[in-house]
N, C-alpha and C positions, 0 to 999 in steps of 0.2 A: 456575797454580792459586792462588787466594787462600789466605792462611794462616788457621789456626784458633787462637783464643785459648781456653784452658780453665783453670778454677780450681775448687777444692773447699775448703770450710770446714766439712765435717761432723765432722771429728775435731779434735784440738787443733792440728794443723798448718794453716798457711795455704799451700796448694799452688797454684802458678801456672805455666803453660807456654804456649809458642807453638810450633806444629809447622808445617812445610812438607812436606806428604806424610808421609814417615817420618823426615824430618830434624828434629832438635830444634834450633830456633832459640834458645830460651831456656827455662830451667827453674829454679824456686826453690821451696824448702819451708822456711818459717819456723816453728819450734816455739814453745811457750809462752814467756812472759816470765819474768823472775827470780822473780815471785810465783807461777808455775805456771799463770797464766791464759792462755788462748789470745789471740793478738794479731790476731784477725780484724778487729775494728773499726778500730783505728788503722793496721793494716798492709796490708790487702787492696788498697785503691785505689793505694797507692804501689807495691806489687808488680806490679799490673796495668800501671800506667803505665811502669814500668821494662821490663817484658816487651815492651810495644808499641813503646817507643822502640828497643829492640834490634832489633825486627822491621822497623823502617823507618817507623813511624808508623801511625796508624789507617787510612790509605788502603790499607795492605797487608793488613789483617785482613778476612777475608770471612765469618767465622762465629764465634759464641761458644758454647762448651759449658760447662755449669755442673753441678757435683755437687749432687744434690738429696737425698742421704741414703740411708738413715736415718743419724741421728747426733745431734749436739748441737742442741738446739732453737734456742739463740741463734746458734750458728755458721751453721746452715742459713738462718735468717732473714736474716742479714747477706749471705751469699753469693748467695742467690736474689734478694733485693732489689737488690743491686748489679748482678747480671747483667741483670735486667729493665730497670734504669735505663740501663745502657750500651747494651743492644740498642735501646731506644727512641731514645736520644739520637743514636746513630751509624747508625741505620737498618740494623742487622745482624741476620740470622736467629739465633735462639736455640734451642739443643738441650739438653734436660734429660738428665742421665746419672746413673743410680743409683751412689752411692758404692761399694756392695758390688760392682757390676760392674767398676768401675775397679780395685778391690783384687784381685778374683779374676783379672782379666786380668794383673795384675802378678805374682801368685803363679805363673802359668804359666811365667814366665821362670826360676824357681828350679830348679836341677838336681834337687832332691829331689822336685819335682812332676811330673817327666817320666812320662807314661803313667798318672797318678793323678788322682783327683778332687780338686778344689780347693775349699777352704772359706774364704770371707772372713768374718772375725769382728770386729765393732766393739763396743767397750765401750758398753753402753746405760745404765750406772749402775743403781741399784736392784738390784744383784746379777744383772743380766740382760745378754744380748748380742743385737745384731742380727747376722744371718748370711744368707748366700746361698751355695748350693752349685752348682758348675760340674762336671758330669760329662763335659765335653768338647764339649758342644753349646751352650755359653753359660751364663752365670750365671742361676740361677732367681730367682724373686721373693724379695725380702728378707722375713725373718720375725724374730720375737723369741722368745727362750726363756731358760731358766736354762742356764748353761754345762754343767752335768752332763747335760743332755738332748740335747746335740749328737750324742753317739754313736748314740743310737737314731734320731735324725732324719736323720743324714747317712751313717751306715755301712750297708753292704750285705754280708750274709754271702757269703763267697766272693770278695769283691773286696778289694784292698789298702785299708788305712785311708786316708781323705782326708787331705790335707796342709792344715793351717790356718795362717793368718797374719792379722795385724791387731792393733791395740792391745788388742782384747778377748781375743785368744788369749794375749797376753803377760800380761795381768792375771790371767787365769784358767787359766794353763797347767796347773796341777796337776789341776784339775777336768776339763779337756778331755782331757788325756792319760790320766787315770784312766778316762775314758769310751771309751778305745780309739782315739783319734785322735792324729795326729802334729802337733806344733807346730814350725814352722821355728825355727832358732836365733835367739836374741835379736838378733844383729847383722845378720840378713837384711834387705836393703832392701825386701823384699816386705811387711814389717809397716807400712810407711807408704804412704798413698795418694799415687800419682803423678799429677800433673796432665797428664803426657804421655799416660797411659792415658785420662784424661777426654777429651783432644783426639782420640785415635784412635777411641774409641767415638762421640764426637760427630760425627766425619767420616762415620761409617757410618749415622747415624740422620737421618731427616728432621726439619727444624726444625718447631716447633709455635707456635701463637699464644701471645703473652705470658701471657695469663691462665691458660693451661694449664701453665705452668711453676711448679710449687708444691713446697714442701718435702715430703719423704716422712717423716712423723713416726712412724707406726706406733703410737705411744702418745700419750696426752694429756700436755701439758707439766706439770711439777711445780707451777708456779704455779696452774694451774687446779685441781689436786687439793688444794692447800693452801687455796685460797679456798672450795672446796666443803666441806672439813673444818671450816673456821672457821665457815661458815654453820650447819652441823649442830650445832656446839658453842655 
């Protein structure tokens, strides 16, 4: 069975992996640089080439899966453009995977999440979060809201509180817990998007045409809002 290469740049991490079925051939996750800025631009291609080399070269790769967000506008643009270019250059099928789906799938591995709803929460800036809820039948569609609204959107009377993870849940822990939800401990690996989960979900999904692989922004980029504001002023 051909191997699958997956990567995600929707969050501050540059996450890359290669899977052979359920076997992890290679996985890496590079955090922001010393200045706090994500390293997607300078680091992604190098991390991909390292993963492919460990896997035995491009001839061993049969499919590419890419995280399409929601998340950072710049990070998503870099990740999706890189995935489309590699897919076209190597003649490999490409699968888009929502970043919230990868995150929610990773939360399921946490002992605290056993038998409970899982909530993937990504920092959306502007005092908001991107989120997707998995009640055991797969992650729902990603949405955006204020952290304090997650309780009314994700909680169900009579059911245990959902377990939340992701960089958004860490940044807004106090608001989310005040809304009645549980945030996993800071040290939990479930807070970081794993490219292994991107690969697993990509293996279960049919590839699509390149032009249909697009970033999932959910909101307009800040640059567009600033330009519009400047025009009005």
